[in-house]
C-alpha positions as CSV (number, residue, x, y, z in Angstrom):
1,M,0.0,-0.1,0.0
2,Q,2.8,2.6,1.1
3,N,4.4,2.1,-2.5
4,D,1.3,3.4,-4.3
5,K,1.8,6.6,-6.1
6,V,-1.3,8.4,-4.6
7,Y,-0.1,7.3,-1.0
8,Q,3.3,8.7,-1.9
9,F,1.9,12.0,-3.2
10,A,-0.5,12.4,-0.3
11,L,2.1,11.7,2.1
12,Q,4.5,14.2,0.9
13,H,1.9,16.8,0.7
14,A,0.8,16.2,4.2
15,Q,4.3,16.6,5.4
16,N,4.8,19.7,3.6
17,E,1.6,21.4,4.5
18,C,0.0,22.6,7.7
19,L,-3.5,21.0,7.6
20,D,-6.1,21.4,10.2
21,M,-7.0,17.8,10.3
22,Q,-3.3,17.1,11.5
23,D,-4.8,17.7,14.9
24,E,-6.5,14.5,14.7
25,F,-4.7,12.5,11.9
26,S,-1.1,11.6,11.3
27,N,0.5,12.2,8.0
28,E,0.4,8.3,7.2
29,Q,-3.4,8.4,8.1
30,I,-4.1,11.4,5.8
31,A,-2.2,9.5,3.0
32,E,-4.0,6.2,3.7
33,M,-7.4,8.0,3.7
34,T,-6.6,9.8,0.5
35,Q,-5.5,6.6,-1.3
36,Q,-8.7,4.7,-0.3
37,L,-10.9,7.5,-1.5
38,V,-9.0,7.8,-4.9
39,N,-8.9,3.9,-5.1
40,Q,-12.7,3.9,-5.0
41,L,-13.2,7.0,-7.4
42,Y,-11.1,5.0,-9.9
43,R,-13.1,1.8,-9.6
44,V,-15.7,3.3,-11.9
45,K,-14.3,4.1,-15.3
46,T,-16.6,6.9,-16.2
47,T,-16.0,10.7,-16.7
48,M,-19.7,11.4,-16.2
49,Q,-20.4,11.2,-12.3
50,V,-19.0,9.0,-9.7
51,T,-20.2,8.9,-6.0
52,V,-18.4,6.9,-3.6
53,S,-18.2,6.8,0.3
54,L,-15.9,5.2,3.0
55,Q,-15.7,5.1,6.8
56,Y,-12.5,6.2,8.3
57,G,-12.7,6.1,12.1
58,K,-15.5,8.0,13.4
59,Y,-16.0,9.8,10.1
60,A,-17.9,8.9,6.9
61,I,-16.4,10.3,3.8
62,K,-18.4,10.7,0.7
63,A,-17.0,12.1,-2.7
64,R,-18.7,12.8,-6.0
65,S,-16.7,13.5,-9.1
66,A,-18.6,15.1,-11.8
67,R,-18.3,17.3,-14.7
68,Q,-19.9,20.1,-12.7
69,G,-20.9,20.0,-9.0
70,S,-18.2,17.9,-7.3
71,F,-17.9,17.5,-3.6
72,I,-16.2,15.8,-0.7
73,S,-18.2,15.7,2.6
74,V,-17.1,14.6,6.1
75,S,-19.7,13.5,8.5
76,D,-19.5,12.5,12.1
77,S,-22.4,11.3,14.3
78,E,-23.8,15.0,14.6
79,T,-22.4,17.3,11.7
80,T,-21.5,17.3,8.1
81,G,-18.9,19.5,6.3
82,V,-18.8,20.0,2.8
83,A,-16.0,21.2,0.2
84,R,-17.3,21.9,-3.3
85,S,-15.6,22.0,-6.7
86,L,-17.0,23.0,-10.2
87,A,-14.6,20.7,-11.8
88,P,-14.3,16.9,-11.6
89,I,-12.1,15.6,-8.6
90,V,-10.5,13.1,-10.8
91,V,-10.7,11.8,-14.4
92,P,-10.7,8.0,-14.1
93,T,-9.9,7.5,-17.9
94,R,-6.4,8.8,-17.1
95,P,-3.7,8.5,-14.4
96,I,-4.2,10.7,-11.4
97,T,-1.9,13.7,-11.1
98,E,-0.1,15.0,-8.0
99,D,-2.1,18.3,-8.2
100,E,-5.4,16.3,-8.1
101,V,-4.2,14.5,-4.9
102,K,-3.3,17.9,-3.3
103,D,-6.8,19.2,-4.3
104,I,-8.4,16.1,-2.7
105,I,-6.6,16.5,0.5
106,S,-7.6,20.2,0.6
107,M,-11.0,19.3,0.1
108,I,-11.1,16.6,2.8
109,N,-9.4,19.0,5.2
110,E,-12.0,21.8,4.5
111,A,-14.8,19.4,5.0
112,W,-13.2,18.1,8.2
113,Y,-12.6,21.6,9.5
114,H,-16.4,22.4,9.0
115,V,-17.3,19.4,11.1
116,N,-15.0,20.2,14.0
117,N,-15.2,24.1,14.2
């Protein structure tokens, strides 16, 4: 798992940035969470609209990658935070880029922040 390119991009980004969710998650956990989300988004090979969800600790994370109206939400038992994008989060017909991984982490971080503040 740790040799995965998404994991490596995410770990490097988390190590180089000051993220709000680092109050709760280690850099390795952020990389793992990002990798799991990206793997699910890439399972469906369509550029139209993909919605996936995963459970990470006490949080439910949901992501929709669409031509317009993409989002990532983070929910705990009481609150949901959402980060939105007008563009697709990923394009599963081509390899993911480092910038896309950074954007995903930023969106998870924004949604996590809304849940916890």
